[in-house]
C-alpha positions as CSV (number, residue, x, y, z in Angstrom):
1,M,58.6,104.2,121.9
2,D,55.8,103.3,119.6
3,Q,57.4,103.3,116.1
4,R,53.9,103.8,114.5
5,R,53.7,107.2,116.3
6,I,56.8,109.4,116.0
7,A,55.5,112.9,116.6
8,G,52.7,114.6,118.4
9,R,50.4,113.8,121.3
10,A,48.4,110.7,121.6
11,D,45.1,112.5,121.2
12,E,46.1,114.2,117.9
13,P,45.1,112.4,114.6
14,I,48.4,111.9,112.9
15,A,48.7,109.7,109.8
16,R,51.9,107.8,108.9
17,R,52.5,107.2,105.2
18,E,55.0,104.7,103.9
19,I,57.0,105.9,100.9
20,Q,57.7,103.2,98.3
21,R,61.4,102.6,97.8
22,E,61.3,103.4,94.1
23,R,60.0,106.9,95.0
24,W,62.6,107.6,97.8
25,R,64.9,109.8,95.7
26,E,62.1,111.9,94.2
27,F,60.3,112.1,97.5
28,L,63.4,113.2,99.4
29,D,64.3,115.8,96.8
30,E,60.8,117.3,97.1
31,F,60.9,117.0,100.9
32,S,64.3,118.8,101.0
33,R,63.2,121.6,98.8
34,A,60.0,122.2,100.9
35,H,61.8,122.1,104.2
36,E,65.3,123.6,103.5
37,D,66.6,125.6,106.5
38,W,63.8,124.4,108.8
39,L,65.0,123.6,112.3
40,V,65.0,119.9,113.1
41,D,65.9,117.5,115.8
42,V,67.5,114.2,114.7
43,S,67.5,111.2,116.9
44,T,67.8,107.4,116.7
45,F,65.8,104.8,118.4
46,D,66.7,101.2,118.9
47,P,65.2,98.7,121.3
48,H,68.4,98.1,123.2
49,R,69.6,101.8,123.8
50,G,66.3,103.6,123.6
51,V,66.2,107.2,122.1
52,Q,69.6,108.7,121.4
53,P,69.7,112.4,120.3
54,I,72.0,113.2,117.4
55,V,71.3,117.0,116.9
56,H,68.9,119.5,118.3
57,D,67.5,122.6,116.5
58,R,69.8,122.5,113.4
59,P,68.8,123.9,110.0
60,L,68.0,121.1,107.5
61,Q,70.1,121.4,104.4
62,G,68.7,118.4,102.6
63,I,68.1,114.6,102.6
64,T,69.4,112.5,99.8
65,F,69.2,108.8,98.7
66,D,71.9,107.4,96.5
67,G,70.5,103.9,96.1
68,N,72.4,102.5,99.1
69,C,72.4,105.2,101.8
70,I,70.2,108.1,103.0
71,A,72.2,111.2,104.0
72,I,70.8,113.9,106.2
73,G,72.6,117.2,105.7
74,L,72.5,119.8,108.4
75,D,73.9,123.3,109.0
76,G,76.3,122.8,111.9
77,G,76.9,126.5,112.4
78,A,80.0,128.6,111.9
79,E,80.2,127.5,108.3
80,T,80.2,123.8,109.3
81,H,78.1,121.1,107.5
82,L,77.0,118.0,109.4
83,T,76.0,114.8,107.7
84,H,74.3,111.8,109.3
85,V,74.4,108.7,107.0
86,I,72.0,105.8,107.3
87,E,73.4,102.8,105.4
88,H,71.2,100.2,103.9
89,P,67.8,101.7,104.9
90,D,64.8,99.4,104.9
91,A,61.9,101.7,105.1
92,L,61.0,105.4,104.8
93,S,57.8,107.0,106.2
94,V,56.5,110.5,106.9
95,E,54.0,111.5,109.6
96,Q,51.6,114.3,108.9
97,E,48.6,115.9,110.5
98,D,46.1,117.7,108.3
99,H,48.5,117.4,105.3
100,V,51.3,119.1,107.3
101,Q,54.5,117.0,107.5
102,R,55.7,116.7,111.1
103,S,58.5,114.1,110.9
104,L,60.4,111.6,108.8
105,A,61.4,108.2,109.9
106,I,64.1,106.0,108.3
107,L,64.3,102.4,109.4
108,S,67.5,100.5,109.1
109,G,67.8,97.1,110.8
110,A,66.4,97.4,114.3
111,A,67.2,101.2,114.5
112,T,65.0,104.1,113.4
113,V,66.3,107.6,112.7
114,V,63.8,110.3,113.2
115,V,63.9,113.8,111.7
116,R,61.4,115.9,113.6
117,F,60.5,119.6,112.9
118,R,60.7,122.0,115.8
119,S,57.5,123.6,114.5
120,A,55.3,121.7,112.0
121,L,53.8,124.3,109.6
122,P,52.6,124.0,106.1
123,A,55.5,124.9,103.7
124,E,53.6,127.7,102.1
125,M,53.3,129.5,105.5
126,V,57.1,129.8,105.9
127,D,57.9,130.1,102.2
128,G,60.3,133.0,101.8
129,V,60.9,133.4,105.5
130,P,64.6,133.2,106.5
């Protein structure tokens, strides 16, 4: 898996933007507000085990950064909340196409956790849609 290209087809122009660590909290707060309840797939990739799915098609509740960990909150269904925690993250990046965010990548050590939207649409197109 090419870590520079997380989502989309090889022929699509997708830009990867690194988020500076001092902006992680603010960026993730904005990202969470813009994408709350969007269906996401979360997976991990490491060079020894390859891609390992964590969850598929779960509503995103939010992503937070507390200075040491990034926590991905998901609706687990039947009034259940799932949280995937990435300890000591090293890098955070977002992939977008035509200013539409498609996925978020969190690097920690040799592993990368990817949050990918089932359908990448501009937030204003789904604003107010349950």
